C-alpha positions as CSV (number, residue, x, y, z in Angstrom):
1,M,200.2,160.8,-79.0
2,T,196.7,160.6,-80.1
3,R,195.3,160.0,-83.7
4,A,192.2,158.6,-85.6
5,V,192.2,155.6,-87.9
6,S,189.3,154.9,-90.3
7,T,188.6,151.2,-91.6
8,V,185.6,149.6,-93.3
9,D,184.2,146.5,-91.4
10,F,180.8,144.6,-91.7
11,A,178.3,143.8,-89.3
12,P,175.8,141.3,-91.1
13,V,172.5,141.0,-90.5
14,L,172.3,137.3,-91.0
15,P,174.7,134.7,-89.9
16,M,177.7,134.4,-92.3
17,W,176.8,130.8,-93.5
18,L,173.6,132.0,-94.7
19,L,174.9,134.8,-96.6
20,V,177.3,132.5,-98.3
21,A,174.5,130.3,-99.1
22,L,172.4,133.1,-100.7
23,A,175.3,134.3,-102.7
24,A,175.6,130.5,-104.1
25,A,172.1,130.6,-105.0
26,A,172.5,134.0,-106.7
27,L,175.4,132.9,-108.6
28,L,173.3,129.6,-109.9
29,V,170.8,131.8,-111.0
30,L,173.1,134.4,-112.8
31,V,175.4,131.9,-114.6
32,P,172.7,130.6,-117.0
33,A,171.6,134.2,-117.9
34,F,175.4,135.1,-118.8
35,W,175.6,131.9,-120.6
36,R,172.6,132.8,-122.8
37,R,173.8,136.3,-122.8
38,A,170.4,137.3,-121.8
39,R,169.2,141.1,-121.8
40,G,169.2,142.4,-118.2
41,A,172.1,140.0,-116.8
42,W,174.2,142.6,-115.5
43,L,171.1,144.5,-114.0
44,R,170.2,141.2,-112.3
45,A,173.8,140.5,-110.9
46,A,173.5,144.3,-109.6
47,V,170.5,143.6,-107.7
48,F,171.7,140.7,-105.9
49,T,175.1,142.2,-105.5
50,L,173.1,145.2,-103.5
51,L,170.8,142.8,-101.8
52,L,174.0,141.0,-100.3
53,L,175.9,144.2,-99.4
54,A,172.6,145.6,-97.5
55,L,172.5,142.1,-95.7
56,A,176.1,142.3,-94.9
57,N,175.8,145.7,-93.2
58,P,179.1,147.7,-94.4
59,R,180.4,150.4,-92.0
60,L,182.8,153.0,-91.8
61,V,184.5,152.7,-88.6
62,E,186.6,155.4,-87.1
63,E,189.0,154.5,-84.2
64,T,190.7,156.9,-81.9
65,R,194.1,155.4,-80.9
66,E,196.5,156.6,-78.4
67,T,199.8,155.3,-79.3
68,R,202.0,153.6,-76.8
69,P,205.9,154.2,-77.6
70,D,208.0,151.4,-77.6
71,V,210.5,150.8,-75.0
72,A,214.5,150.1,-75.8
73,L,216.8,148.9,-73.0
74,L,220.2,150.3,-72.5
75,L,222.5,148.0,-70.3
76,V,225.5,149.6,-68.7
77,D,228.3,147.4,-67.5
78,R,229.5,148.6,-64.0
79,S,231.4,145.5,-63.0
80,D,235.2,145.3,-62.3
81,S,236.5,144.3,-65.7
82,A,234.4,147.1,-67.3
83,R,236.2,149.8,-65.2
84,I,240.0,148.5,-66.3
85,G,242.0,151.2,-68.0
86,D,239.7,154.0,-69.7
87,R,236.9,151.5,-70.4
88,A,234.4,153.1,-67.7
89,A,235.1,156.7,-69.3
90,R,234.3,155.2,-72.6
91,I,231.2,153.4,-71.5
92,E,230.0,156.4,-69.7
93,A,230.5,158.7,-72.6
94,A,228.2,156.2,-75.1
95,R,225.7,155.8,-72.5
96,Q,225.3,159.9,-72.5
97,A,225.5,159.8,-76.5
98,I,223.1,157.1,-76.8
99,E,220.5,158.6,-74.6
100,A,220.7,161.8,-76.4
101,R,220.5,160.0,-79.9
102,A,217.3,158.0,-78.3
103,G,215.6,161.1,-77.0
104,R,215.4,162.4,-80.7
105,L,213.3,159.6,-81.9
106,P,209.7,159.7,-81.8
107,E,207.6,157.1,-79.8
108,L,210.7,155.7,-78.1
109,E,211.3,155.3,-74.4
110,L,214.8,154.4,-73.3
111,R,215.5,152.6,-70.1
112,T,219.0,152.6,-68.5
113,V,219.7,149.4,-66.6
114,E,223.0,149.6,-64.4
115,V,224.6,146.3,-64.1
116,P,226.4,146.4,-60.7
117,E,229.3,144.4,-59.6
118,A,228.1,140.8,-58.5
119,G,230.9,140.0,-55.8
120,N,232.3,136.5,-56.7
121,Q,229.8,135.5,-59.5
122,G,231.1,137.4,-62.2
123,T,229.4,139.6,-64.6
124,R,225.4,138.7,-64.0
125,L,224.5,141.0,-67.4
126,F,221.5,139.0,-68.2
127,S,220.3,138.6,-65.0
128,A,220.1,142.6,-64.7
129,L,218.1,142.3,-68.2
130,E,215.8,139.8,-66.9
131,R,214.6,142.0,-63.9
132,A,214.3,145.0,-66.5
133,L,212.3,142.9,-68.9
134,G,209.9,141.8,-66.0
135,E,208.7,145.6,-66.3
136,V,208.4,145.9,-70.1
137,P,205.6,144.5,-72.1
138,R,206.8,142.3,-74.6
139,A,204.8,143.8,-77.2
140,R,206.6,147.2,-76.7
141,L,210.3,146.0,-76.5
142,A,212.1,147.6,-79.3
143,G,215.6,146.0,-78.4
144,V,218.4,145.9,-76.3
145,I,221.6,147.8,-76.6
146,A,224.5,146.6,-74.1
147,L,227.6,148.8,-73.4
148,T,229.8,146.1,-72.2
149,D,233.3,144.5,-72.4
150,G,231.7,141.3,-73.3
151,Q,232.4,139.3,-70.2
152,A,229.2,138.0,-69.1
153,H,229.1,135.0,-67.0
154,D,225.4,134.4,-67.3
155,A,224.9,134.5,-71.2
156,P,222.1,132.1,-72.2
157,E,222.5,129.8,-75.3
158,T,218.8,131.0,-76.0
159,P,217.5,134.4,-75.3
160,A,214.3,134.7,-73.6
161,F,212.9,137.7,-75.4
162,D,212.2,138.4,-79.0
163,A,214.0,141.7,-79.9
164,P,217.2,142.6,-81.4
165,F,220.1,142.6,-79.3
166,H,223.4,144.8,-79.9
167,A,226.6,145.0,-78.0
168,L,228.9,148.1,-78.1
169,L,232.4,147.0,-76.9
170,P,235.0,149.4,-76.0
171,G,238.3,149.2,-77.5
172,R,239.3,147.3,-80.7
173,P,239.5,143.4,-81.4
174,G,242.7,141.5,-80.8
175,E,243.6,142.3,-77.4
176,T,245.7,140.4,-75.3
177,D,246.1,139.4,-71.7
178,R,248.3,137.3,-69.6
179,R,247.0,135.9,-66.5
180,L,248.5,133.7,-63.7
181,R,246.2,131.0,-62.6
182,L,246.2,129.0,-59.4
183,V,245.7,125.3,-60.6
184,E,246.2,124.0,-56.8
185,A,246.8,125.8,-53.6
186,P,246.7,123.9,-50.3
187,G,245.1,125.8,-47.5
188,F,247.1,124.0,-44.8
189,G,250.7,123.0,-44.5
190,I,252.6,120.8,-41.9
191,V,255.2,123.1,-39.8
192,G,259.0,122.2,-40.8
193,R,257.8,120.9,-44.3
194,E,257.0,122.2,-47.4
195,V,253.9,122.6,-49.4
196,E,253.5,122.5,-53.4
197,L,251.5,125.1,-55.3
198,R,250.5,124.3,-58.9
199,V,250.6,127.6,-61.3
200,A,250.0,128.2,-64.9
201,V,250.9,131.5,-66.7
202,E,248.8,131.9,-69.8
203,D,248.8,134.3,-72.5
204,L,245.0,135.1,-74.2
205,G,244.4,136.2,-77.3
206,V,248.0,135.5,-78.5
207,P,248.2,133.1,-81.6
208,E,250.2,129.9,-81.0
209,A,252.8,130.9,-83.5
210,V,253.5,133.9,-81.3
211,G,252.8,132.6,-77.7
212,G,254.8,130.1,-75.9
213,G,258.2,131.0,-74.4
214,A,258.9,131.9,-70.6
215,A,258.0,134.2,-68.1
216,R,259.7,135.5,-65.0
217,L,257.5,134.7,-61.9
218,S,258.3,136.5,-58.6
219,I,257.6,134.7,-55.4
220,R,257.1,136.7,-51.8
221,R,256.6,134.8,-48.5
222,D,255.2,136.9,-45.8
223,G,256.5,140.2,-47.1
224,G,260.1,139.1,-47.4
225,A,262.6,139.2,-50.2
226,P,260.9,137.8,-53.5
227,R,262.4,134.8,-55.2
228,V,262.2,134.8,-58.9
229,E,261.9,131.7,-61.0
230,S,261.5,131.3,-65.0
231,V,258.4,129.2,-65.8
232,P,256.9,128.2,-69.1
233,V,254.1,130.0,-70.6
234,G,250.9,127.6,-71.3
235,R,252.1,125.0,-69.1
236,E,251.8,124.0,-65.3
237,H,254.7,124.7,-63.1
238,R,255.0,123.8,-59.4
239,I,256.4,125.8,-56.4
240,S,257.7,124.5,-53.6
241,I,256.8,126.9,-50.1
242,P,258.4,126.2,-46.7
243,I,256.3,126.1,-43.7
244,E,258.3,127.6,-41.0
245,R,255.9,128.3,-38.0
246,G,252.2,127.7,-37.0
247,G,249.4,130.1,-38.2
248,P,249.1,131.8,-41.7
249,T,251.6,131.9,-44.2
250,V,251.1,134.5,-46.8
251,V,252.4,133.6,-50.4
252,E,252.3,136.6,-53.1
253,L,253.0,135.4,-56.8
254,S,253.4,137.8,-59.6
255,A,254.1,137.1,-63.0
256,E,256.0,139.6,-65.3
257,A,254.0,141.6,-67.5
258,R,253.3,141.1,-71.4
259,P,253.9,144.2,-73.6
260,G,250.5,145.4,-75.0
261,E,248.4,143.4,-72.3
262,V,245.1,144.7,-71.2
263,S,246.0,144.8,-67.6
264,E,248.4,143.5,-64.9
265,L,245.6,142.8,-62.4
266,N,245.5,139.2,-63.1
267,N,249.1,138.6,-63.4
268,R,249.1,138.4,-59.4
269,A,247.6,135.7,-57.0
270,V,247.9,135.7,-53.2
271,V,247.6,132.4,-51.4
272,T,247.3,132.0,-47.5
273,I,248.6,128.7,-46.0
274,N,247.8,127.9,-42.3
275,G,250.8,126.3,-40.7
276,V,249.8,123.3,-38.4
277,R,251.9,121.2,-36.4
278,D,251.5,117.5,-37.3
279,R,252.1,115.8,-33.8
280,L,253.4,117.7,-31.0
281,R,256.0,115.6,-29.0
282,V,256.3,115.8,-25.3
283,L,258.6,114.2,-22.8
284,L,257.0,114.1,-19.3
285,V,259.4,113.2,-16.3
286,S,257.8,112.7,-13.2
287,G,259.9,112.4,-9.8
288,E,258.7,112.0,-6.3
289,P,255.3,110.5,-6.2
290,H,252.6,112.6,-5.1
291,A,249.0,113.2,-5.1
292,G,248.8,115.4,-8.4
293,E,251.3,113.1,-10.0
294,R,249.0,112.1,-13.0
295,T,247.5,115.6,-13.5
296,W,250.0,116.4,-16.4
297,R,249.7,112.7,-18.1
298,R,245.7,112.8,-18.1
299,L,246.1,116.4,-19.7
300,L,248.5,115.6,-22.5
301,K,247.1,111.9,-23.0
302,A,243.8,114.0,-23.4
303,D,245.1,115.7,-26.5
304,P,244.9,113.7,-29.8
305,G,247.8,116.1,-31.3
306,V,250.1,115.2,-28.6
307,D,252.5,112.3,-28.7
308,L,253.5,111.5,-25.1
309,V,256.7,109.9,-23.7
310,H,256.3,109.7,-19.8
311,F,258.8,108.0,-17.3
312,T,258.5,108.2,-13.5
313,I,261.2,108.1,-11.3
314,L,259.7,105.8,-8.6
315,R,262.8,106.0,-6.0
316,P,261.9,108.4,-3.0
317,P,264.4,109.9,-0.9
318,E,263.7,107.9,2.3
319,K,264.2,104.6,0.3
320,D,267.9,105.5,-0.5
321,D,269.4,101.9,0.1
322,L,272.2,102.6,-2.1
323,T,270.4,99.9,-4.5
324,P,272.1,100.2,-8.3
325,L,269.5,102.3,-10.4
326,N,269.6,99.4,-13.3
327,E,268.2,97.1,-10.4
328,L,265.6,99.5,-9.6
329,A,263.9,100.1,-12.5
330,L,261.7,97.8,-14.5
331,I,263.2,99.0,-17.7
332,A,266.7,100.8,-18.2
333,F,266.0,104.5,-18.3
334,P,267.2,105.4,-21.7
335,V,268.8,108.8,-20.5
336,R,271.3,109.0,-23.3
337,E,269.0,108.3,-25.9
338,L,266.3,110.9,-24.6
339,F,268.4,113.7,-23.6
340,Q,271.4,113.4,-26.1
341,V,270.2,111.4,-29.3
342,K,266.4,112.5,-29.5
343,L,266.4,115.6,-27.4
344,R,265.9,117.8,-30.1
345,E,262.9,115.8,-31.3
346,F,260.7,116.9,-28.7
347,D,258.7,120.1,-28.8
348,L,258.2,120.4,-25.0
349,I,259.8,118.9,-21.8
350,V,257.8,118.9,-18.5
351,F,259.5,118.1,-14.9
352,D,256.9,117.3,-12.4
353,R,258.3,117.5,-9.0
354,F,261.8,116.0,-10.3
355,S,264.8,116.0,-8.2
356,N,268.3,115.3,-9.8
357,R,270.2,112.3,-7.9
358,G,272.6,111.8,-10.3
359,I,270.3,110.3,-12.9
360,L,270.6,113.0,-15.2
361,P,274.4,113.9,-15.8
362,P,274.8,117.9,-15.6
363,A,276.1,117.3,-19.5
364,Y,272.4,116.4,-20.3
365,L,270.9,118.8,-18.2
366,R,273.2,121.4,-20.2
367,N,271.8,120.1,-23.5
368,I,268.4,120.5,-22.2
369,A,269.1,124.2,-21.4
370,E,270.9,124.5,-24.8
371,H,267.7,123.2,-26.4
372,V,265.6,125.6,-24.8
373,R,267.7,128.3,-25.9
374,G,267.6,127.1,-29.4
375,G,264.0,127.2,-29.7
376,G,262.9,124.3,-27.5
377,A,260.0,124.3,-24.6
378,L,260.5,123.7,-20.7
379,L,257.8,123.3,-18.3
380,M,258.5,122.6,-14.4
381,S,255.8,122.0,-11.7
382,V,257.7,122.0,-8.5
383,G,257.4,121.1,-5.0
384,P,259.7,121.2,-1.5
385,E,262.2,119.4,-3.8
386,F,262.9,122.9,-5.6
387,A,264.5,124.1,-2.6
388,G,266.6,121.0,-1.8
389,P,269.9,120.1,-2.6
390,T,269.0,118.1,-5.5
391,S,267.0,121.0,-7.1
392,L,267.2,121.2,-10.7
393,A,267.9,125.1,-10.1
394,A,271.3,124.1,-8.7
395,T,272.1,122.4,-12.1
396,P,272.9,123.7,-15.4
397,L,269.3,123.9,-16.3
398,G,269.1,126.4,-13.5
399,T,270.2,129.0,-16.2
400,V,267.2,129.0,-18.1
401,L,265.0,129.4,-14.9
402,P,263.0,132.5,-14.5
403,A,263.3,132.3,-10.6
404,R,265.6,130.8,-8.1
405,P,264.4,129.2,-4.7
406,V,264.8,131.1,-1.5
407,A,264.9,129.7,2.0
408,L,262.2,130.7,4.7
409,P,262.4,130.7,8.3
410,R,260.5,128.3,10.3
411,G,257.0,129.5,11.7
412,A,255.0,132.5,9.9
413,G,254.0,130.1,7.0
414,G,257.7,128.5,6.9
415,N,259.1,125.2,7.2
416,G,262.7,126.1,7.0
417,G,263.0,125.2,3.5
418,G,261.5,127.1,0.4
419,A,257.9,126.2,0.8
420,A,255.3,128.5,2.5
421,E,252.6,126.5,3.8
422,G,248.7,127.7,4.7
423,A,245.8,128.5,2.7
424,F,245.2,130.9,-0.1
425,R,243.4,131.7,-3.4
426,P,245.8,131.7,-6.3
427,R,245.3,135.2,-8.0
428,V,246.0,136.6,-11.5
429,T,248.5,139.4,-11.7
430,A,247.9,142.8,-13.6
431,E,250.1,141.4,-16.4
432,G,248.5,138.2,-16.3
433,A,245.1,139.6,-16.7
434,R,246.6,140.6,-20.2
435,H,248.3,137.5,-20.9
436,P,246.9,134.8,-23.1
437,V,247.8,131.9,-20.5
438,T,245.6,133.4,-17.8
439,E,243.6,136.3,-19.4
440,G,239.9,135.5,-18.8
441,L,240.1,132.1,-16.6
442,T,236.9,131.2,-15.3
443,G,236.8,132.4,-11.5
444,A,239.6,134.8,-11.8
445,N,240.0,137.8,-9.7
446,P,238.4,140.9,-11.6
447,D,241.4,143.1,-10.5
448,P,244.8,142.2,-8.8
449,N,243.5,143.5,-5.5
450,A,240.5,141.4,-5.3
451,E,240.0,137.8,-4.3
452,A,239.5,134.8,-7.0
453,A,236.4,132.8,-6.8
454,W,238.0,129.4,-7.3
455,G,239.5,127.0,-4.9
456,R,242.4,127.2,-2.3
457,W,245.7,125.7,-2.5
458,Y,247.8,125.0,0.8
459,R,251.6,125.0,-0.5
460,S,253.7,127.4,-2.6
461,M,257.5,127.6,-3.1
462,R,259.1,130.9,-2.4
463,A,261.6,132.2,-5.3
464,D,263.5,134.9,-6.1
465,Q,262.2,136.0,-9.6
466,R,265.2,136.9,-12.1
467,G,263.1,137.4,-15.2
468,G,260.0,136.7,-17.1
469,T,256.2,137.4,-16.4
470,T,254.6,136.5,-13.4
471,V,250.8,135.9,-14.5
472,M,249.8,134.1,-10.9
473,E,250.8,134.8,-7.5
474,A,250.4,133.3,-4.1
475,A,249.7,134.8,-0.7
476,G,251.8,138.0,-0.2
477,G,251.9,138.8,-3.8
478,A,254.7,136.1,-3.9
479,P,255.1,134.5,-7.8
480,L,253.3,131.6,-8.5
481,M,253.4,130.9,-12.3
482,V,256.3,132.5,-14.1
483,L,256.4,132.6,-17.8
484,D,259.8,133.7,-19.8
485,R,261.3,133.5,-23.2
486,V,264.9,132.4,-23.2
487,G,266.7,132.9,-26.3
488,E,264.6,131.1,-29.1
489,G,262.7,129.1,-26.6
490,R,260.1,129.3,-23.7
491,V,260.0,128.3,-20.2
492,A,256.9,128.2,-17.5
493,L,257.6,127.6,-13.8
494,L,254.9,126.6,-11.6
495,L,255.8,127.2,-8.0
496,S,253.3,124.9,-6.3
497,D,252.4,121.0,-6.7
498,H,248.8,121.8,-5.2
499,I,246.8,122.4,-8.6
500,W,245.7,119.0,-8.6
501,L,243.0,120.2,-5.8
502,W,241.3,122.2,-8.6
503,S,240.6,118.9,-10.6
504,R,239.3,117.2,-7.6
505,G,236.9,119.9,-7.0
506,H,238.2,120.9,-3.9
507,D,236.7,124.0,-2.2
508,G,235.1,124.7,-5.4
509,G,237.8,123.7,-7.7
510,G,239.1,125.7,-10.5
511,P,240.0,125.8,-14.3
512,Q,242.8,123.5,-13.9
513,A,242.7,121.7,-17.3
514,E,242.0,125.1,-19.1
515,L,245.1,126.6,-17.4
516,L,247.5,123.8,-17.9
517,R,246.4,123.5,-21.4
518,R,247.2,127.1,-22.2
519,A,250.3,127.0,-20.7
520,A,251.4,123.8,-22.5
521,H,250.1,125.4,-25.9
522,W,251.7,128.8,-25.5
523,L,255.2,127.0,-24.5
524,M,254.8,125.1,-28.0
525,R,254.0,128.4,-29.9
526,E,250.3,128.0,-30.9
527,P,249.7,131.2,-32.7
528,E,246.4,132.2,-30.9
529,L,248.2,132.2,-27.5
530,E,250.9,134.7,-28.4
531,E,251.1,137.3,-25.8
532,E,253.1,139.6,-27.9
533,D,251.5,139.3,-31.2
534,L,250.3,141.4,-34.1
535,T,247.7,139.9,-36.5
536,A,245.9,141.2,-39.9
537,R,242.9,139.3,-41.4
538,I,240.7,140.4,-44.3
539,E,236.9,139.6,-44.4
540,G,235.0,141.2,-47.2
541,E,236.7,144.4,-48.2
542,R,238.0,145.4,-44.7
543,L,241.4,144.8,-43.0
544,F,241.2,143.6,-39.4
545,V,244.4,144.5,-37.5
546,R,244.3,143.2,-33.8
547,R,247.5,143.7,-31.4
548,R,248.1,141.8,-28.2
549,S,250.5,142.6,-25.5
550,V,251.2,142.3,-21.9
551,E,252.5,146.0,-21.6
552,A,250.2,148.4,-20.0
553,G,249.5,151.7,-21.5
554,E,248.1,153.2,-24.8
555,P,248.8,151.1,-27.5
556,P,250.8,152.3,-30.3
557,E,249.8,153.4,-33.5
558,V,249.9,150.8,-36.5
559,S,251.0,151.7,-40.4
560,V,249.1,149.8,-42.8
561,T,250.7,149.4,-46.2
562,A,248.6,148.7,-49.3
563,P,249.2,146.4,-52.0
564,D,250.2,149.5,-54.1
565,G,252.6,151.1,-51.8
566,T,250.2,153.4,-50.0
567,V,250.9,154.0,-46.2
568,T,248.2,155.0,-43.8
569,R,248.5,155.1,-40.1
570,H,245.8,154.4,-37.6
571,R,245.3,154.3,-33.9
572,L,244.2,151.2,-31.9
573,S,241.2,150.9,-29.9
574,P,241.6,149.0,-26.6
575,E,239.4,146.2,-26.3
576,G,240.4,144.7,-23.1
577,G,242.5,141.7,-22.0
578,G,245.8,143.3,-23.6
579,R,244.0,143.4,-26.9
580,A,243.6,146.4,-29.2
581,G,242.4,146.7,-32.5
582,V,241.3,148.4,-35.9
583,D,239.5,147.7,-39.3
584,V,240.0,149.7,-42.3
585,P,239.0,149.4,-45.9
586,A,240.8,146.9,-48.1
587,E,239.6,147.0,-51.8
588,Q,242.8,146.5,-53.5
589,P,243.8,142.9,-54.2
590,G,247.1,141.8,-53.0
591,V,249.0,141.5,-49.8
592,W,248.5,143.9,-47.0
593,Q,251.1,144.8,-44.2
594,A,250.4,145.9,-40.6
595,S,253.5,147.0,-38.5
596,D,253.3,148.5,-34.9
597,G,256.8,149.2,-35.0
598,R,258.3,145.9,-33.8
599,R,255.9,143.4,-35.2
600,N,254.6,143.0,-38.9
601,A,251.7,141.2,-39.8
602,F,250.4,140.1,-43.3
603,A,246.8,139.4,-44.8
604,A,246.0,138.3,-48.3
605,A,243.0,140.1,-49.9
606,A,242.1,137.9,-53.1
607,S,240.3,139.5,-55.8
608,A,236.9,139.9,-54.7
609,N,235.5,138.5,-58.4
610,P,237.8,135.8,-59.6
611,A,235.5,135.2,-62.2
612,E,235.6,138.7,-63.2
613,I,239.0,138.8,-63.6
614,A,239.9,135.3,-65.4
615,D,240.0,137.0,-68.9
616,L,240.3,141.1,-68.8
617,R,240.2,141.2,-72.7
618,A,236.9,142.8,-74.2
619,D,235.7,139.8,-76.0
620,V,232.3,139.4,-77.5
621,T,232.6,135.6,-77.7
622,P,230.0,135.0,-74.4
623,L,227.5,137.1,-76.4
624,Q,227.5,135.4,-79.9
625,P,224.8,133.0,-79.4
626,V,222.5,136.0,-78.4
627,L,223.7,138.1,-81.3
628,A,223.1,135.2,-83.6
629,A,219.8,134.3,-82.5
630,T,218.2,138.0,-82.4
631,G,220.0,139.5,-85.5
632,G,221.8,142.0,-83.3
633,A,224.9,143.7,-84.3
634,L,228.3,144.1,-82.7
635,R,230.2,147.4,-82.9
636,W,233.6,148.3,-81.5
637,M,233.8,151.8,-79.9
638,G,237.4,152.2,-80.9
639,D,240.4,153.8,-78.6
640,G,239.9,157.5,-79.8
641,A,238.8,160.7,-77.9
642,E,235.5,159.9,-78.7
643,P,233.6,156.5,-78.8
644,A,232.7,155.6,-82.2
645,L,229.0,154.9,-82.3
646,P,226.6,153.7,-84.8
647,E,223.4,155.6,-85.8
648,L,220.1,154.8,-84.1
649,R,217.2,153.8,-86.7
650,R,213.6,152.6,-86.3
651,V,212.8,149.4,-88.3
652,Q,209.9,147.7,-89.1
653,P,209.2,144.2,-88.0
654,G,210.6,141.7,-90.1
655,R,213.2,144.0,-91.7
656,D,217.2,144.1,-91.1
657,T,218.1,145.4,-87.7
658,Q,221.5,146.5,-88.6
659,G,223.8,148.1,-91.3
660,G,227.2,149.5,-92.3
661,G,226.9,152.5,-90.0
662,W,223.6,152.0,-87.8
663,I,221.5,149.8,-85.7
664,G,217.9,149.3,-85.5
665,L,215.2,149.4,-83.1
666,R,211.9,147.6,-83.9
667,R,208.9,149.9,-84.5
668,N,206.0,147.7,-82.8
669,G,203.2,150.2,-83.3
670,D,201.2,149.0,-79.9
671,H,198.4,151.3,-79.1
672,T,195.5,151.6,-77.1
673,V,191.9,152.2,-78.6
674,T,190.2,155.1,-76.7
675,G,186.9,155.4,-78.7
676,I,185.2,153.9,-81.6
677,A,182.7,155.6,-84.2
678,A,180.9,153.4,-86.6
679,M,178.8,154.8,-89.7
680,P,176.6,152.3,-92.0
681,L,177.6,152.8,-95.5
682,L,174.5,150.9,-96.6
683,P,171.7,151.8,-94.4
684,P,168.0,150.3,-94.8
685,W,166.7,153.7,-95.9
686,L,169.1,153.8,-98.6
687,A,169.4,150.3,-99.7
688,L,165.7,149.6,-100.3
689,P,165.5,152.2,-102.8
690,L,168.5,151.1,-104.5
691,V,167.7,147.5,-104.8
692,L,164.0,148.2,-105.8
693,G,165.2,150.6,-108.5
694,V,167.6,148.3,-110.1
695,A,165.2,145.6,-109.9
696,V,162.7,147.7,-112.0
697,L,165.5,148.6,-114.4
698,A,166.2,144.9,-114.8
699,W,162.5,144.2,-115.2
700,R,162.2,146.8,-117.8
701,R,165.5,145.6,-119.6
702,E,164.4,142.0,-120.0
703,G,160.9,143.1,-120.8
704,K,161.8,144.6,-124.1
């Protein structure tokens, strides 16, 4: 808008100090005349006045100004807490109404600033305002109007701008909210023990006289049946959670709703506790001495998480001279203590080329078999003794073995026993290519019919496989490593005693340490080595479901259950190595469940913004310092069908910026001068006659 403004200013001919000196001299001359009441004193004063005015050179200046409109900022809160209930609809309706009203005000530009969700940083209301102020000249800032629930997590004590800040909040004052707060939640727990969670149920906005009491807290572990406890409101409460397996344990906590509270969103909390084993106890029993006897000992001693108990039976069969066992051993072999009293303390039992010559009575071997069925683990690395009369396969322990020895005729690679002699390269089977123990081993054959790139072995035991999965095979497709699940336990049978050749680098060597490490950890149920497994995890706002299986064929569909109970079905995409997966959006906080029909997996999705849901009330407390410093107004929009909004008014600087039913936006009057025209009011051609004329009048008056 362009307009003209006229003003009077001076462009003195002489310096200002000289004009002041002349005015003082004129005053000294006039004072005695007025004192004596001389004739012509007033005319003499007029002469001096006209003379000084002529020297001051007064001008009529006309400026052409282009008025610059003031700028008002409208902050619109789009954070998670501003979307609870009908807040988003009220804020949107208020935005449209304010934009329409501001459009009717002259010389005002309204700029709308969206305040987005800020991840886990809370509501960054003033960060968005600061970015918007960077594009607004401060001389044109008329004010700021914030449509928010008041939960601003970056509110300053002193604002960095000089303009009224008004806050319009949805709802009415006095809202209440119940929240479940995690005081302490460990990320790890020891398998077989309990961990302790510390939680507190708190009622916000409730007077102390009304609050207190108890609330019901529901505790659900891995999607199982809930356990309900009564917890005091406003005080810390401790919860014990047993860790029964390795890997993640998902715990969902839910406090009952309080009547009239804003939202139940922060009544829930989800905790993921990773179960880890404290110390894995392994019993290693070595039998007949051989070149690879120390292979297992080196492997297990190298693992700092393993407590190893190792006994070696040093009595070979050719030294059977009927010497009593208690005279052969350096120390008494604690048979009863190991295989009866403390047997269940061992996570894994390893027999390395052990043949039973009456050292272990059948009752103790039966104990080992029952221990495996009940959840224990057994690994046997066998040689020619496996096919002999003292083979463990002929004892009660044979009932849990996946294969039995068979005799081979002499010649054609046989030795009359169960051992096949001759060079061969172990190969990974089709099932082994999908099993985590042998999948992806360095140097493995790319397909079941190809040759591997690792070193050769020279002896394997022939066996009749009765169960389990053959993950490696010897020459002619004979089973070489068989893995099996027996009851609740697991068994691994390595039908060769030549794996030590790989550790010596013979014929190029092979991944001996990695293979034995994987086998031992699979036996001890390490979660990452489960061959039949379904896992789920949440990263960002996506749920990643991964399935692993040794079964060939198209993977089945998985059903995904969201925290609100919504079920969707998804097809898994093969990823190689027996793995298949899919990822889906997971925006709801809470426990997500995935199922392939046989297994279930759970994943915890915490709130993306814990600070945002810590207090869900519409509360002006965080904004109070800014409102007080800028003189801004707080107004509630109510809970009616239409938001109750104040009128917008323009106010002059220094005036009140709020009233009973209105809020003010400052009128700054900022402008740009586009043209100036100046006209002398006392030009020389007019000043000289006036001065001379008045001087003549004064002389004549004084001369009479």
